Structures are given as structure tokens and as C-alpha cells.
ROVEX-695227 format. One record per residue: residue number from 1; residue in one letter; x, y, z of N, C-alpha, C, O, CB in turn. Coordinates in steps of 0.001 Angstrom, whole numbers, plus 500000, padded with zeros to 6 digits. Each point is the difference from the previous one (the first is absolute). Glycine has a CB too. Layout:
BEGIN
SITE  nr  rest  n.xx  n.yy  n.zz  ca.xx  ca.yy  ca.zz  c.xx  c.yy  c.zz  o.xx  o.yy  o.zz  cb.xx  cb.yy  cb.zz
SITE  NUM  A  X  Y  Z  X  Y  Z  X  Y  Z  X  Y  Z  X  Y  Z
...
//
This chain:
BEGIN
SITE  nr  rest  n.xx  n.yy  n.zz  ca.xx  ca.yy  ca.zz  c.xx  c.yy  c.zz  o.xx  o.yy  o.zz  cb.xx  cb.yy  cb.zz
SITE  1  M  899226  087011  461696  498556  500056  500010  499513  500507  498644  500537  500964  499454  499440  499431  503052
SITE  2  K  499000  498943  496961  499481  500383  498683  499155  501251  500111  499435  500300  501052  500587  497307  498220
SITE  3  S  499900  503120  499620  499221  501234  499997  498503  499682  499970  499590  498897  499640  502297  502306  499184
SITE  4  W  497329  499769  501554  498545  499834  499983  499491  499801  498583  499031  499272  499785  500791  502137  502268
SITE  5  R  500808  499217  496995  499584  499851  498602  500149  498537  499571  499118  499459  499332  501571  502936  500167
SITE  6  T  500414  496968  500879  500218  498596  499664  498988  499110  500710  499474  499062  499399  502963  501403  500258
SITE  7  R  497289  499812  501592  499034  499201  500760  498593  500122  499420  499272  499012  499909  502131  501296  502140
SITE  8  I  498223  500897  497564  498664  500209  499411  499895  499287  498660  498988  499363  499710  500823  502862  501451
SITE  9  A  501235  497880  498021  499986  499330  498692  499897  498484  500169  499254  499341  499276  502118  502533  499749
SITE  10  A  499371  497580  501925  499940  498551  500241  498618  499592  500514  499475  498959  499606  502997  501023  500891
SITE  11  G  496940  500831  500379  498660  499710  500516  498948  500023  498908  499107  499153  499979  501574  501814  502193
SITE  12  L  499413  499994  496919  499057  500070  498880  500157  498799  499077  499003  499465  499515  501041  503036  500617
SITE  13  A  501184  497067  499619  500231  498840  499136  499415  498735  500620  499378  499197  499303  502711  501881  499817
SITE  14  V  498104  498743  502173  499449  498827  500683  498473  500059  499994  499347  498982  499772  502712  500871  501687
SITE  15  G  497373  501312  498786  498542  500152  499980  499413  499711  498627  498963  499345  499890  501238  502346  501917
SITE  16  A  500461  498798  497141  499519  499749  498638  500051  498511  499670  499083  499466  499376  501699  502818  499935
SITE  17  A  500289  497051  501111  500121  498563  499747  498933  499229  500768  499428  499043  499478  503043  501225  500143
SITE  18  A  497260  500140  501608  498981  499318  500804  498622  500142  499385  499173  499099  500136  502193  501305  501901
SITE  19  L  498368  500702  497293  498712  500212  499346  499948  499301  498654  498962  499445  499638  500819  502744  501532
SITE  20  T  501313  497824  498080  500022  499453  498646  499901  498476  499978  499310  499448  499143  502050  502510  500173
SITE  21  L  499300  497363  501589  499999  498538  499974  498609  499391  500128  499675  499124  499198  502586  500963  501773
SITE  22  P  496895  500310  499978  498656  499414  500054  499155  500343  498766  499218  499170  499537  500909  500961  502952
SITE  23  L  500026  501080  496981  499230  500373  498815  500434  499180  498798  499160  499591  499198  500561  502723  501708
SITE  24  T  501563  497441  498957  500509  499191  498899  499527  498559  500127  499631  499381  499002  502372  502114  500828
SITE  25  A  498002  497970  501369  499549  498622  500208  498528  499850  499646  499612  498989  499413  502097  500731  502394
SITE  26  T  497467  501256  498533  498574  499959  499674  499795  500035  498500  499191  499240  499468  500271  501891  502693
SITE  27  A  501258  499740  497150  499878  500099  498541  500459  498714  499341  499388  499553  499030  500967  502921  501092
SITE  28  A  500716  496921  500386  500495  498754  499432  498981  498878  500199  499814  499180  499101  502553  501561  501333
SITE  29  T  496978  499204  500707  498992  498979  500253  498840  500142  499031  499534  499005  499446  501126  500936  502964
SITE  30  A  498864  501284  497377  498907  500234  499056  500429  499628  498587  499213  499427  499247  499903  502414  502215
SITE  31  A  502126  498480  498169  500483  499665  498667  500124  498488  499830  499672  499470  498938  501552  502716  500969
SITE  32  D  499245  497117  501126  500089  498544  499935  498624  499377  499825  499834  499057  499226  502211  501015  502207
SITE  33  Q  496966  500455  499288  498649  499462  499886  499418  500293  498624  499304  499161  499430  500375  501125  503037
SITE  34  A  500600  500892  497000  499511  500331  498665  500660  499091  498973  499346  499562  499053  500265  502833  501640
SITE  35  H  501694  497311  499484  500706  499098  499099  499393  498610  500053  499817  499361  498964  502276  501971  501334
SITE  36  S  497595  498196  500900  499421  498670  500144  498658  499908  499300  499687  498977  499392  501502  500757  502778
SITE  37  S  498011  501328  497909  498681  499962  499366  500111  500083  498492  499073  499612  499289  499943  501440  502735
SITE  38  A  502116  499452  497470  500177  500133  498563  500629  498759  499388  500466  500056  498862  499752  502396  501442
SITE  39  G  499811  496456  500397  500534  498772  499434  501139  499427  500805  500721  499134  499506  498593  501677  498295
SITE  40  G  500871  499639  503414  501045  499480  500869  499604  498645  500553  499155  499312  499426  501531  503017  501162
SITE  41  S  499913  497290  500511  499798  498666  500535  498671  499815  500734  499528  498870  500129  502917  500984  500055
SITE  42  A  496946  501222  500296  498757  499860  500759  498820  499806  499059  499878  500694  498991  501072  500730  502846
SITE  43  S  498187  497631  498498  498806  499800  499194  498911  500957  500471  500055  500512  501118  500551  497060  498491
SITE  44  T  498420  502662  499547  498922  500921  500331  499223  499526  501220  499508  500824  500772  500331  499814  496822
SITE  45  S  500040  498060  502593  499254  499486  501152  500695  500316  501318  499359  499976  501050  499752  498206  497504
SITE  46  D  502197  502115  501414  500735  500337  501217  499704  501411  500492  500379  500362  501114  501399  498077  498157
SITE  47  W  497555  502349  499917  499805  501404  500369  498930  500179  501046  500016  501008  500706  500705  499626  497037
SITE  48  G  498374  498468  502392  499008  500076  501065  498909  501031  499751  499879  500563  498913  501888  498713  502622
SITE  49  D  497462  500946  499489  498846  500874  499952  500356  501359  500600  500570  500041  501090  497883  497967  499055
SITE  50  P  501229  503120  499179  500330  501306  500565  499281  500289  501313  500450  500839  500781  499942  499948  496915
SITE  51  A  498500  498527  502552  499317  500177  501281  500794  499338  501127  499780  500292  501175  497998  499786  497635
SITE  52  D  503141  499034  500829  500891  499354  500962  501437  500170  499503  500624  499027  499577  497576  499281  501105
SITE  53  P  502334  502930  499367  501299  500279  499393  501163  499272  500666  501064  499855  499398  498032  502341  499970
SITE  54  V  500718  497350  501852  501078  499276  500668  500242  498671  499294  501142  499552  499895  498284  501546  502305
SITE  55  A  499515  498274  497320  500114  498711  499333  500517  500140  498568  500570  499051  499462  497567  500107  501968
SITE  56  G  501682  501978  497958  500420  500188  498627  501217  500893  499891  500628  500340  501003  497032  499339  498299
SITE  57  K  502664  500693  499490  501160  500856  499755  499571  501381  499542  500657  500610  499157  500694  497377  500261
SITE  58  W  497570  502500  501123  499536  501346  499712  500809  500979  500831  500367  499697  501135  497307  499469  498320
SITE  59  V  502604  501995  499996  500683  501059  500746  499026  501156  500185  499165  500266  499135  503112  499052  499941
SITE  60  I  497837  501362  502054  499137  501147  500238  500535  501189  499217  501161  500383  500143  498215  498756  502155
SITE  61  L  499766  501438  496875  500370  501162  499207  499573  501295  500673  500552  501063  499714  499262  497550  498232
SITE  62  G  499222  501303  502931  499510  501198  500681  498606  499769  500533  499584  498867  500243  501821  502569  498284
SITE  63  G  497899  499637  501647  498644  499937  500503  499333  501345  499859  500646  500996  499676  500000  497203  501914
SITE  64  G  498075  501826  498651  499280  501259  499892  498538  499842  500325  499510  498901  500259  502105  501830  498041
SITE  65  L  497696  500397  501681  498568  500023  500261  499266  500130  498674  500209  500963  499262  500145  500068  503028
SITE  66  Y  498796  498011  497411  499248  499971  498745  498539  499738  500304  499665  499370  501003  502357  499814  497726
SITE  67  D  497110  501304  500398  498561  499811  500181  499576  498546  499791  499031  499536  500600  500628  502817  498653
SITE  68  S  501079  496928  499884  499632  498621  499691  501226  499246  499485  501043  500587  499714  496581  500122  499758
SITE  69  Y  502215  497983  500422  501050  499151  499432  500306  500435  498574  501162  500071  499599  498114  498004  501858
SITE  70  E  499677  502213  497782  500166  500386  498604  500809  501287  499860  500849  500104  499115  496984  498777  500366
SITE  71  S  501910  502104  501392  500754  501248  499908  501461  499786  500395  500888  500648  499446  497015  500641  501050
SITE  72  C  502353  497815  500448  501375  499664  500375  500731  499355  498818  501138  500358  499696  498144  499338  502712
SITE  73  M  500059  499355  496932  500621  499320  498859  500189  500947  498818  500984  499890  499269  497979  497962  501485
SITE  74  E  500110  503067  499057  500106  500962  498907  501193  500932  500201  500689  500353  499043  496827  499530  500637
SITE  75  Y  502718  500507  501551  501084  500931  500308  501368  499317  500050  501016  500662  499788  497343  500705  501485
SITE  76  N  501692  497335  498998  501262  499269  500160  500152  498947  498916  499635  498840  500193  500288  501555  502276
SITE  77  K  500605  500003  496417  500210  499085  498874  501431  499459  500041  500903  500697  500462  497389  500560  498139
SITE  78  P  501930  497510  500923  501342  499409  500048  501059  500838  499283  501152  500032  500433  497756  497751  499680
SITE  79  E  500729  502880  498823  500994  500778  499248  500503  501226  500770  500973  500629  499587  497931  498591  498318
SITE  80  F  500445  501120  503201  500467  501123  500831  501186  499597  500870  500678  500863  500557  496995  500058  499460
SITE  81  Y  502586  497769  500105  501048  499499  500891  501053  499262  499184  499668  499173  499150  498682  500634  502756
SITE  82  S  502893  500487  498349  501112  499366  499294  500137  498530  500412  500079  499688  501188  501099  502541  498679
SITE  83  G  498849  496876  499146  500193  498583  500271  498777  499267  500505  500099  498833  500378  502198  501740  500090
SITE  84  I  496550  500079  499549  498769  499385  500503  499084  499700  498821  499775  500860  499148  500428  500366  503067
SITE  85  T  499266  497546  497736  499110  499619  498913  498562  499790  500450  499093  499901  499173  502851  499062  499727
SITE  86  E  497848  500970  502413  498660  499770  500522  499828  500789  501294  500887  500009  500854  499030  497687  498087
SITE  87  V  498942  502960  501196  499696  500797  501187  498681  499522  500579  499082  499639  499263  502178  502360  499822
SITE  88  Q  498650  498000  502228  498765  499607  500671  499759  500923  501188  500916  500273  500776  499386  497320  498495
SITE  89  C  498475  502883  500868  499607  500818  501136  499254  499114  501003  499100  499247  499628  500761  502849  498914
SITE  90  V  500523  498004  502723  499359  499215  501046  499406  500966  501013  500702  500842  500560  500901  497209  499106
SITE  91  H  497087  501817  500565  499316  500862  500958  500534  499691  501391  499928  498865  500470  497989  501247  498077
SITE  92  D  502617  500908  502102  500643  499837  501305  499477  501086  500942  500746  500901  500385  501340  498084  498549
SITE  93  P  496614  500931  501442  499396  501073  500789  500490  500019  501444  500398  498979  500559  497610  500866  497978
SITE  94  S  501950  501320  502032  500258  500159  501426  498913  500911  500550  499198  500552  499246  503330  499120  500479
SITE  95  E  497451  500478  501573  498980  500852  500615  500129  501444  499510  498998  500670  499749  500985  497834  502278
SITE  96  K  501240  501960  497843  500239  501380  499589  499882  500189  498490  499575  501059  499537  501911  499196  502436
SITE  97  F  498897  498706  497246  499980  500093  498538  499209  498828  499413  500594  498991  499621  501642  502201  500396
SITE  98  P  496431  498925  499903  499194  498878  499507  500171  499725  498497  499668  498910  499533  498705  501631  502263
SITE  99  N  502140  500437  497446  500174  499822  498552  501453  499740  499619  500402  500293  498874  497638  501195  500766
SITE  100  N  502755  497966  501279  501415  499776  499744  500208  498751  499145  499388  498960  500242  501169  502162  501932
SITE  101  Y  500310  498992  496829  500391  498875  499159  501516  499906  500001  500692  501017  499957  497243  499233  498591
SITE  102  T  502582  498519  501502  501415  499748  499849  500221  499499  498581  499276  499123  499529  501022  500355  502952
SITE  103  I  500704  501079  496833  500279  499637  498609  501193  499044  499971  501081  500320  500493  498008  501909  498666
SITE  104  Y  500692  496592  500253  501039  498989  499849  500344  499847  498532  499163  500244  499131  500044  498558  502935
SITE  105  G  502014  500798  497657  500422  499760  498630  500951  498833  499918  500613  499599  500989  499083  502802  498513
SITE  106  R  500415  497060  499298  500983  498959  499712  500379  500038  498549  500821  499198  499556  498267  499385  502264
//
């Protein structure tokens, strides 16, 4: 029978791998999209409209509460995000958060 120390170490290693793999895949997807926009195989017309991110290749960078579209765009510049050349704020209000914006990038 293995010791508890060995079992705990193995459990931590499996847990770390389970967390790392999805995070790595997400980063790789964003990097691939950034590469495509910098002259890869995808044309600019394939990127779609940020108001319809399912149709385009926009990735969600985050979200927040802003007073206006302009303040959202002022706070979220492309140079703040690695591999992102274009940022767009989309007003996404809800009953609880009427000033909510979702930030997309490509």
C-alpha cells in the first residue's frame, strides 16, 4: 500500500494537469487567432461582427460596468492585451447590471 504522502503528491499532480491543460488550450487558441490576423490564412472578412461573436473570430477578453461605450473603449486598449490588435466593447445590459459591457478582441 502506498503512503499518504505519495497519494497526496499524485493527486496534486493530476489536479495541476487538469487545470493547466484547459488554460493552455485557451491561450493557444488566442495566439492562433492573433497569428491569423497578423497575416495568417484567415482574411479580415472572416472575423465577423463583434456584436455577433459566434459568426466571427472574436474572443471574449472580459467585461465590466462602464458609464458609456466611449469609457469602455478608453479603458480597454488593444495594447493592454497580448496578441490582440483590435478591441470592441459591446453593450450587454441585464436587469441587474444595465451598464454591463462585454469586451471582445482579435
